N, C-alpha and C positions, 0 to 999 in steps of 0.2 A: 216369242213366237218364232216359228220356223222361218228359215231363210230360203225354203224351197222356191225355185224359179217358177213364176207364174206367167201362164200364157193368158192374155186378157183380150177380150173384145169390148169395145166401149161404144155406147150409143148416147149421144148428146147432141141436141139440135143447135145449141149455141156454138158457133165456130170458136169463139174466144175461149170458152169454158172447156171445150173439147180439147183444143190444142194445149191448153194449160194442164189438163189432167194426163194427156199423153206424156207431156214433159215431166210431170210429177212422178207418174208411175215408172217411167223409163229410169229416172234418177234413182228410184228405190229398188231397181233390179228386176222389174216386171217387163215382159215383152208384150207390147200392145200389138197384136197381129192384125187388128183391123179396127178402124174408128169410123163411125157413121152417124148421120143426122136423122135417120128414119127407122121406123120400125121394120120396114121391109128390108132395108139395108142390114139391120141387126140380125134378123132371122137368116138371111143369105150368108152373112159372115159366120155365124155360129155353125150353120150347116157345113160350110166350106172348111173352117179351121178347127172345129170342136175344141175350143179353148178350155182352160181350167175353170174360168169364171167369166160371166158376162156382167158388165156394169151398165145399168140401164136407167135412163131418165124416165119418169112417169109420163110427162106430157111432151109429145113429139108430134109432128106433122102427120096428117093434114089438119086435124081438128084441135090438137093440143088439149085433149082431155085425158084419156087413160090409155092411149096407144101403146106405151111402155108396159103397163101392166098386162095388157092383152098379149103382148110379145113375150113377156116374162113367163106367163102362164103356158104359152105355147112351147117355149124352150124346155120348161120342166116336163112337159108331157113328151115332146119329141126326142129330147137329149137329156135324160134324167141325170147323167153323169156330170153335166155342166152345172156348176154353181151359178146362182143368180143373185146379184146384189143391186136392188132398186134404190134409187136416191130421188128425193122429191124436195121441193121448196116448202111444202106444207105437210103436216101430219094428216093422214087419211087412213084411219084404223080399218075402215072397210076394205081398202086395197091391201092392206097388210094381211088381214084374215083371208082374203081371197087368194093372195099369193101363195099362202101356205095351206090352202084347203086340202092339197094332195100330200102334205107332209112338210115339216119344218127343217128337214135335213138339207144342208147346202143352200140356205136362203138367207138373205139379209135385207133389211129396210132401214135406210139412214136418211137423216135430213141433209141437204146439201151443205149446210154450215159445217157439218162434220168433216167434209172433204178437206177443209183448211187445216184440220188437225191430222197432218199427214201420217204420222206414226199409227194413230188410231185407225185411220181409214185403211191403211195397208194391212194392219192386223186383222181387221174385219174381213178384208179380201181373203186373206190366208185361211181364217176360220171357215168361211163359206166354201172355198175351194176344196177344203178338207172335210166337208160334210157337216159342218157345224152350223150355228145360228148366230146372226148379228142383228139384233133389233135395236133401234135408236132408243135411249132411255125415255124420250118424249112419247114415242109410240107405246112403249110398255106402260108408262104412267097413264095414258089415255085408255089403253085396253083395260087396265085395272079399274079405273073409275067407271067405265061403261058396261062392265060385265053384270051378269045376274048372279045371285047366290048359287052356290054349288060346292064342288069338292075343294076348291081354293079356300073357301071360308072355314073349312075344317082344319086349316093349317094354323100354326102358331104365328104371331107377328114376325118372328125372326125367320121362320121357314118361308113366309111369304117374301120377305126381303131377299133371301137366298135365291127363291125361284125367279124373282125379277131380274136378278143379276145373271142367273143361268140363261134366261131368255135373251139378255143382251149379248150373251156368248162368253162370259167370264169363266175361267177355270176356277177349281176350288182354291188354289193358291191366290188367285187374283181376288176372289170374294173375301178370303181371310184377311187380305190386305186392306180392303175397302171397309169391312166391317170391324177391323181391329180385333179379330178373334184368332184362335189357332186354327190351323188347317184341319185338325182332327175334329174341333168343334163344327166346322162347316161340313165335313163328311157326315157327322151325326145329323145335321139339319137336312142334308140332301137325302139321307137314308129315310127320314121322316116324311119328306115329300114323296118318295117312291113308295113308302108304305101306305100313306094316305090315298095315293092314286092307284094303288094295287098293282104296281109295275113289278113283273117277276124279276128275279135276280139273274138277268142275262148280261149282255155286253153293257158295261157302264155307259159308254158314250150313247149307245142306242136308247138306253133308259132316260138319259138326259134330254134327248130329243123328244122322246114320247111325253116326258113330263111337260115340256114346252108346249107340245101339241095339245095336251089336255087343257092346259091353261089358255091357249088360243081358242080352242073350241068353246069354252065357256064365255070367253070375251065376245065371241062372235054372235052369240044368241041375244 
């Protein structure tokens, strides 16, 4: 993953977790330009600093329900160039679908337990900041179980596996390693996904995002 310097705004209402994450991200070469415990503070900080990515807890004051998702959706509307990585204690597929309703580019949704896996968390941050997608494997699994039949059902079992890993943000090389197949074989499966979803041969990264969007759109119905 790239070592590009990241400017980060962090929103987490737990002071202990917030300070720990600031220390973690700083140690990994990121610059935390602002850290706050409220959705209001998050929006103000993003507006002031225009970071590469905002890391957002779902539940924040005053009601501790979905204030973080509300703020994340607003960030994506007002500052589309800012990546948004939401993290939560629990899997809420409705929140994930809502977060990505306007597009999957530059969006992530992870469980808080993944933060402890420092390298994976920082890799996800970089993917999101660069316009990619980073979905928690558990979120992907829930979406797959809850969706209705549609285009995804036309995929082969292996193509579905590849699509799930694409949704998590893995590159073709990473997918090849996880499935223990050649990168050329992964490219073949990815091409099969694109063909099934009728995605034109434009920019490859853009098609990957559109494939994930198609997948999420079916999961949200």
